[in-house]
VOGU-3710 file (C-alpha; in Angstrom, 3 decimals, decimal comma):
1> xxxxxxxxxx> -8,315/21,368/32,651  -6,781/17,889/32,916  -3,813/17,275/30,681  -4,559/14,971/27,769  -2,179/12,002/28,087  -1,258/11,966/24,425  1,861/13,076/22,593  0,932/16,393/21,005  1,850/17,331/17,486  3,821/20,259/18,866
11> xxxxxxxxxx> 6,079/17,961/20,883  6,601/15,670/17,912  7,526/18,617/15,737  9,655/20,138/18,446  11,809/17,044/18,661  12,088/16,740/14,913  12,926/20,356/14,275  15,384/20,499/17,146  17,530/18,014/15,248  17,043/19,859/11,982
21> xxxxxxxxxx> 14,981/17,091/10,349  11,431/16,614/9,122  9,343/13,878/10,631  9,426/12,274/7,210  8,793/8,685/8,173  5,990/9,116/10,684  3,081/6,974/9,563  4,134/7,171/5,930  3,593/3,515/5,132  0,224/3,389/6,864
31> xxxxxxxxxx> -0,867/6,697/5,315  0,144/5,620/1,820  -1,830/2,399/2,258  -4,859/4,322/3,476  -4,624/6,657/0,503  -4,604/3,671/-1,855  -7,623/2,108/-0,135  -9,543/5,393/-0,242  -9,270/5,624/-4,017  -9,690/1,977/-5,040
41> xxxxxxxxxx> -13,054/2,753/-6,646  -11,872/6,027/-8,161  -9,504/6,567/-11,043  -6,262/7,991/-9,672  -5,779/11,693/-10,327  -2,971/12,349/-12,761  0,159/13,837/-11,235  2,337/15,446/-13,908  6,059/14,891/-13,612  8,318/17,760/-12,728
51> xxxxxxxxxx> 10,475/19,199/-15,474  14,220/18,709/-15,289  15,614/20,913/-12,528  12,197/21,713/-11,060  12,121/21,260/-7,286  9,581/21,336/-4,483  8,841/24,546/-2,606  8,003/22,676/0,609  9,791/24,295/3,558  11,598/26,805/1,333
61> xxxxxxxxxx> 11,987/30,060/3,302  11,602/33,537/1,889  14,758/35,489/1,275  15,144/38,175/3,936  13,506/41,467/2,952  14,355/44,622/4,898  11,165/46,202/3,582  8,397/44,302/1,825  7,317/46,300/-1,208  3,784/45,435/-2,315
71> xxxxxxxxxx> 2,096/45,902/-5,664  -1,701/45,589/-5,710  -3,760/44,387/-8,676  -7,489/45,028/-8,347  -8,822/47,994/-6,384  -12,492/47,271/-5,929  -14,070/46,759/-2,507  -11,602/44,105/-1,367  -8,454/45,484/-2,959  -9,092/49,003/-1,724
81> xxxxxxxxxx> -9,510/47,919/1,896  -6,569/45,535/1,868  -4,277/48,155/0,347  -4,799/50,288/3,425  -3,983/47,256/5,552  -0,698/46,554/3,776  0,334/50,186/4,197  0,217/50,095/8,014  2,088/46,837/8,616  5,562/47,603/10,048
91> xxxxxxxxxx> 8,234/47,279/7,363  5,756/47,213/4,470  5,241/49,789/1,731  2,725/49,838/-1,096  4,836/50,850/-4,088  2,368/50,363/-6,956  -1,385/50,000/-7,444  -3,284/48,861/-10,519  -6,852/48,584/-11,717  -8,351/48,443/-15,184
101> xxxxxxxxxx> -10,217/51,584/-14,125  -7,484/54,185/-13,810  -9,592/56,414/-11,551  -9,526/53,738/-8,885  -5,738/53,649/-8,899  -5,623/57,404/-8,501  -8,168/57,365/-5,680  -6,291/54,688/-3,745  -2,989/56,509/-4,255  -4,581/59,739/-3,044
111> xxxxxxxxxx> -5,882/57,971/0,066  -2,443/56,597/0,896  -0,883/60,027/0,593  -3,643/61,517/2,754  -2,804/58,957/5,462  0,867/59,980/5,404  2,211/57,193/3,199  4,439/57,554/0,115  2,527/57,810/-3,124  2,541/54,529/-5,045
121> xxxxxxxxxx> 2,966/54,347/-8,802  -0,393/54,158/-10,583  -1,354/51,772/-13,388  -4,689/51,408/-15,133  -6,819/52,024/-18,155  -6,238/48,790/-20,086  -6,406/45,012/-19,785  -2,621/44,711/-19,661  -1,929/47,490/-17,162  -1,030/44,874/-14,553
131> xxxxxxxxxx> 1,637/43,434/-16,875  3,225/46,886/-17,117  3,261/47,142/-13,333  4,918/43,741/-13,004  7,970/45,026/-14,907  8,916/47,193/-11,942  11,898/46,157/-9,849  10,586/47,692/-6,607  7,877/45,066/-5,978  8,566/42,027/-3,792
141> xxxxxxxxxx> 4,999/40,825/-3,229  2,018/41,093/-5,556  -1,440/41,051/-3,982  -4,260/40,133/-6,397  -7,890/41,061/-5,656  -9,525/40,958/-9,086  -12,559/38,846/-10,142  -11,983/35,101/-10,006  -11,537/34,600/-13,741  -8,345/36,688/-13,728
151> xxxxxxxxxx> -6,565/35,137/-10,741  -4,718/32,390/-12,602  -3,414/34,559/-15,433  -2,319/37,379/-13,154  -0,874/35,079/-10,500  1,229/33,206/-13,037  2,411/36,446/-14,640  3,535/37,743/-11,243  5,511/34,558/-10,548  7,173/34,753/-13,962
161> xxxxxxxxxx> 8,077/38,371/-13,199  10,030/37,140/-10,181  7,566/38,257/-7,510  6,040/36,399/-4,593  2,259/36,328/-4,864  -0,756/36,342/-2,577  -4,101/35,788/-4,331  -7,645/36,203/-3,125  -9,913/33,149/-3,255  -9,629/31,045/-5,387
171> xxxxxxxxxx> -6,126/31,077/-6,886  -7,587/29,411/-10,008  -10,835/27,759/-11,091  -9,569/24,891/-13,279  -7,525/21,858/-12,282  -4,893/22,345/-14,975  -4,509/25,962/-13,857  -3,894/24,861/-10,271  -1,196/22,466/-11,453  0,359/25,165/-13,610
181> xxxxxxxxxx> 0,597/27,552/-10,657  2,243/24,823/-8,567  4,756/24,130/-11,343  5,395/27,817/-12,036  6,053/28,442/-8,345  8,532/25,553/-8,290  10,317/26,711/-11,441  10,533/30,383/-10,494  11,388/29,630/-6,822  8,773/32,153/-5,764
191> xxxxxxxxxx> 5,951/31,518/-3,314  2,288/31,796/-4,202  -0,286/31,596/-1,438  -4,032/31,881/-1,082  -5,077/34,991/0,844  -7,109/32,816/3,200  -7,784/35,310/5,952  -10,141/32,934/7,771  -7,213/30,618/8,456  -5,982/33,429/10,720
201> xxxxxxxxxx> -9,312/33,873/12,500  -9,037/33,836/16,277  -11,418/30,909/16,795  -9,923/28,980/13,890  -6,379/29,281/15,225  -7,502/28,345/18,736  -9,260/25,296/17,272  -6,088/24,366/15,397  -4,014/24,625/18,572  -6,535/22,573/20,537
211> xxxxxxxxxx> -6,491/19,848/17,891  -2,706/19,715/17,756  -2,489/19,604/21,554  -4,719/16,514/21,517  -7,790/18,065/23,146  -10,164/16,325/20,707  -8,279/13,023/20,827  -7,986/11,450/17,388  -9,636/13,900/14,990  -12,110/12,010/12,797
221> xxxxxxxxxx> -14,179/14,611/10,970  -14,704/18,291/10,324  -17,230/20,608/8,748  -16,507/23,980/7,192  -17,736/26,239/4,447  -19,115/29,598/3,457  -22,768/30,277/4,213  -23,377/33,951/3,551  -26,546/35,565/2,247  -25,119/37,678/-0,579
231> xxxxxxxxxx> -28,349/38,138/-2,527  -28,617/41,894/-2,023  -24,957/42,422/-2,931  -25,142/40,084/-5,924  -27,980/42,166/-7,378  -26,387/45,502/-6,465  -25,370/47,629/-9,439  -22,305/48,972/-7,651  -20,870/46,376/-5,262  -19,478/43,738/-7,664
241> xxxxxxxxxx> -18,157/45,567/-10,713  -20,037/44,500/-13,862  -21,944/41,968/-11,717  -19,011/39,587/-12,121  -19,827/37,459/-9,104  -23,526/37,015/-9,940  -22,614/35,990/-13,479  -20,628/33,053/-12,171  -23,969/31,628/-11,048  -25,113/31,620/-14,685
251> xxxxxxxxxx> -22,164/29,654/-16,056  -20,907/27,182/-13,449  -22,196/24,593/-10,982  -19,093/24,775/-8,785  -18,639/25,071/-5,055  -17,142/28,514/-5,604  -15,928/29,629/-2,221  -15,962/26,911/0,429  -12,266/27,530/1,204  -13,088/29,965/4,010
261> xxxxxxxxxx> -14,314/27,040/6,094  -12,445/24,187/4,432  -8,961/25,666/4,935  -9,061/25,912/8,770  -10,411/22,349/9,024  -7,709/21,116/6,645  -5,035/22,847/8,722  -6,307/21,282/11,937  -6,136/17,872/10,210  -2,576/18,447/8,946
271> xxxxxxxxxx> -3,612/18,230/5,312  -0,403/18,219/3,215  1,477/17,866/6,509  0,884/14,221/7,413  -2,478/13,652/5,737  -4,035/14,613/2,431  -7,436/14,913/0,774  -8,002/11,984/-1,594  -11,603/11,768/-2,834  -14,451/14,263/-3,315
281> xxxxxxxxxx> -18,178/13,743/-3,849  -20,479/16,689/-4,529  -24,205/17,260/-4,274  -26,230/20,376/-5,041  -29,728/21,644/-4,382  -31,797/23,248/-7,105  -30,928/26,880/-7,969  -33,944/28,624/-6,450  -32,663/31,424/-4,228  -31,421/34,031/-6,699
291> xxxxxxxxxx> -34,413/33,734/-9,019  -36,790/33,973/-6,065  -35,011/37,069/-4,722  -35,094/38,667/-8,175  -38,819/37,975/-8,480  -39,558/39,707/-5,184  -37,086/42,578/-5,065  -35,529/43,371/-8,467  -37,257/45,625/-11,044  -38,189/43,957/-14,326
301> xxxxxxxxxx> -35,991/46,505/-16,130  -32,863/45,192/-14,400  -30,369/43,382/-16,690  -30,416/40,340/-14,389  -33,791/39,371/-15,850  -31,918/38,154/-18,928  -29,999/35,634/-16,789  -30,648/31,992/-15,941  -29,059/30,704/-12,741  -27,620/27,179/-12,806
311> xxxxxxxxxx> -25,479/27,051/-9,659  -27,204/25,159/-6,851  -28,080/27,165/-3,773  -26,244/24,724/-1,485  -23,293/22,819/-2,919  -21,897/20,234/-0,523  -18,598/18,381/-0,937  -17,791/15,273/1,080  -14,031/14,826/1,156  -12,109/11,750/2,296
321> xxxxxxxxxx> -8,540/11,908/3,567  -5,727/9,393/3,432  -6,040/8,772/7,177  -9,738/7,977/6,961  -11,081/11,352/8,077  -14,082/13,026/6,463  -14,549/16,733/5,742  -17,881/18,264/4,767  -17,427/21,544/2,892  -20,444/23,679/1,999
331> xxxxxxxxxx> -21,139/26,769/-0,087  -24,370/28,781/-0,092  -24,672/32,486/-0,879  -28,207/32,344/-2,344  -30,366/31,524/0,693  -31,715/33,683/3,534  -29,695/32,807/6,629  -27,291/34,255/9,199  -23,619/34,238/8,273  -21,567/31,139/9,123
341> xxxxxxxxxx> -18,304/29,465/8,203  -19,528/26,433/10,212  -16,057/25,663/11,640  -16,671/22,329/13,365  -14,060/19,780/14,402  -14,688/16,446/16,122  -12,686/13,512/17,381  -12,595/10,583/19,769  -12,627/12,852/22,851  -14,872/15,723/21,913
351> xxxxxxxxxx> -16,156/18,345/19,507  -16,055/22,100/18,860  -18,761/23,962/16,959  -18,482/27,595/15,956  -21,345/30,011/15,123  -23,456/28,428/17,859  -25,364/31,600/18,739  -24,936/35,193/19,813  -25,113/34,336/23,512  -22,044/32,084/23,410
361> xxxxxxxxxx> -18,752/33,762/24,333  -16,483/33,690/21,316  -19,395/32,465/19,201  -18,701/28,765/19,792  -19,564/25,814/21,971  -17,516/22,832/23,053  -17,817/19,369/24,593  -14,636/17,457/25,476  -13,867/14,598/27,801  -12,953/14,373/30,617
371> xxxxxxxxxx> -13,795/18,046/31,223  -17,469/17,704/30,359  -20,327/15,266/30,785  -24,071/15,057/30,922  -24,496/15,532/27,160  -24,517/19,313/27,639  -22,624/21,860/25,545  -20,240/24,209/27,344  -19,100/27,723/26,557  -16,019/28,084/24,357
381> xxxxxxxxxx> -14,767/31,341/25,885  -12,418/29,859/28,512  -10,919/27,459/25,980  -10,293/30,202/23,442  -8,453/32,165/26,105  -6,342/29,168/27,095  -5,512/28,130/23,519  -5,275/31,607/22,003  -2,689/31,619/19,199  0,444/33,660/19,772
391> xxxxxxxxxx> -0,343/35,893/16,795  -3,541/37,108/18,430  -1,808/37,547/21,756  0,898/39,615/20,110  -1,040/41,792/17,636  -4,709/41,322/18,520  -5,129/44,969/19,528  -3,457/46,198/16,340  -5,616/43,827/14,294  -8,793/45,199/15,837
401> xxxxxxxxxx> -7,759/48,752/14,937  -6,322/48,158/11,455  -8,048/45,225/9,812  -11,423/44,123/8,524  -13,318/40,928/9,274  -12,728/41,171/12,992  -9,006/41,772/12,596  -8,043/38,599/10,748  -7,236/40,557/7,575  -4,519/42,430/9,430
411> xxxxxxxxxx> -3,212/39,253/11,092  -2,834/37,696/7,629  -1,037/40,753/6,310  1,185/41,261/9,357  2,213/37,602/9,367  2,962/37,576/5,624  5,209/40,626/5,955  6,871/39,213/9,064  7,623/35,915/7,288  9,232/37,766/4,386
421> xxxxxxxxxx> 11,194/40,197/6,529  12,481/37,446/8,840  13,213/34,969/6,039  10,860/32,271/7,340  8,885/29,474/5,676  5,336/30,535/4,739  2,465/29,234/6,865  0,397/28,632/3,723  2,208/27,434/0,610  1,246/26,831/-3,005
431> xxxxxxxxxx> 0,367/23,193/-2,245  -2,090/24,176/0,478  -3,520/26,819/-1,814  -4,027/24,395/-4,701  -5,526/21,679/-2,481  -7,976/24,073/-0,809  -9,101/25,400/-4,208  -9,323/21,998/-5,932  -12,980/21,488/-4,834  -13,953/24,306/-7,214
441> xxxxxxxxxx> -13,304/22,322/-10,434  -13,717/18,907/-8,820  -17,229/19,721/-7,572  -18,194/20,495/-11,176  -16,774/17,156/-12,285  -18,501/15,176/-9,539  -21,858/16,875/-10,131  -21,583/16,138/-13,856  -21,129/12,477/-12,893  -24,254/12,474/-10,773
451> xxxxxxxxxx> -22,376/12,945/-7,519  -19,949/10,095/-8,044  -16,548/10,339/-6,318  -13,595/11,906/-8,093  -9,946/11,746/-7,084  -8,185/14,763/-5,607  -4,626/15,068/-6,945  -1,586/15,164/-4,687  -0,150/18,573/-5,478  2,814/17,892/-3,158
461> xxxxxxxxxx> 3,867/14,882/-5,258  4,379/12,722/-2,187  5,625/15,267/0,354  2,295/15,227/2,188  3,490/12,306/4,340  5,960/14,574/6,148  4,740/16,161/9,364  5,769/19,825/9,299  4,847/23,212/10,657  2,208/25,426/9,120
471> xxxxxxxxxx> -0,287/27,745/10,746  0,690/26,194/14,088  3,832/28,304/14,115  6,184/29,226/16,947  6,128/32,743/18,320  8,568/35,096/16,608  8,992/38,849/16,477  8,642/41,270/13,610  12,173/42,419/12,741  12,770/46,034/13,797
481> xx> 12,176/48,669/11,165  15,328/50,571/10,329
//
C-alpha cells in the first residue's frame, strides 16, 4: 500500500517523548479557539476548581507492583467470568472476592481453588460487605462488576481505601458523580479506569493505528455505539439479578451504554489527547420494543407487567469536538437486530466500517485513497493484518484461550496487570473514563430540553490540548514472574 505522505501521530509523539516532553503546544491556540466557537450557543459546562494540593493524574505512572493483587466486587455473570480471567494473567492473583450474596463468593472461591489457584478471602451477606473487603492491605486493584447504581459509591470507596480501581460501564451515572471520581482520583493519587474492553478489540485497535498513521487523512467523523438485542435477557428471571438492568428502562431516558462504541472512536480522534468533546445533542425514539416483546412472549403473571418503560428504543447522541469533528453515538438494546458496535471512522482520504456482514474478513469493509477507487468497498482483512496492534500480536493466542468477547476481555486484563507490574502510565485514565460516560447524564439533560445542545465539561481542566500516548502504546513486555 502506498505510504501516506503525512506526518503520523506516532512520529510526532516519538519525537516529543524522545526528549522527555509532551507535545503541549501543538495546535493549542487553534484548538482552544475551536472549542470556544463550538459552544458559543451553549452555556459553558462548569469546571470545579481543584482543592489546594490536588494535582492532575495525567501521565502519572503506576507504582511498580511485583504481583498485582485483585479484589473483586460483584460476582454475577460478568464478575464471575472476569474473576477467572484475572486469575490466569501472569503476575496477578485474586486475593478477595465479594458479593452481597455470600453463596456467590463461596462458589467463585471454590472455582479458583479447583483451577489450582490460591483461595481468595470471601466477603458477602450484607450491603457493606465490600467496605469490609476494602480494609484489607493485600489488594492493589479493585475490579467492580455490580449493577450500575452502585459503581460510583463503590469506586469512590475503593479510591479512598488507597486502591487502584477498574469499573465496569459506566463508572457513574450522574455528572456530579463523574466529577467527584475525577477529584477523588487526583486527591488519593490512585487511578480509576473504565473497564472498556471494546477499546482493546482487535478491529478497534487496528482502526486506531490506521487513523494515527494517517490512512484516513484528516479524520472528520465517527460513529459508534451499542446495538444489542437484549430483550430475552432483560426479561429473564435469572440473568440480571433482581431485573436490575430492565428496571433502568423504567426510570431513566439516558443513553445507558454507548461507551462500547464511543470509546474506540474517541481514542482514534485523540479525545483528551489533542482534542475534546464539547457539545452533545440527544434524540430518542418512542419506547416500543420492550412492551411489544412483553406482549408477545412474557406471561401475564410476570412482575414486569407492573412496569412502564420510558427509555427510548434508540437513543442517539451527536457530539461535537473542539477540532470540528462529529461523533454519532447510539444505544439500542430493545429492538430486534443483529449485534453491532457500529465502529465507523471517516476522514478526507477514506472510511472504515465494521460489522459490514458475515462474509467480510474481520467483519469490516474499507475504502481509502489512493488504494481504492470505483466507489466499491474492499475487504478489511489485509488492512487488519498490516495494522494489527502489538498487543494482539503478542497475546492474541492467549486471549482466544482465556478471555470472553473474542479475547478482548483478556487483553484488557493482561494489559492492566502489565501496566501495574511495569510501572507504566495507564492507557485509559480517569479523564477518559469520565468523558466516555458523560453522555449518560448529558443525554437525559438534552432530551429534557427537547434535544437542544448541552455542553460537555472538560474533565482534564485544560490538559486535553496536549498530545500524548494512550491506547496507541509502544510494545513492551510483561515483567517476568518471580
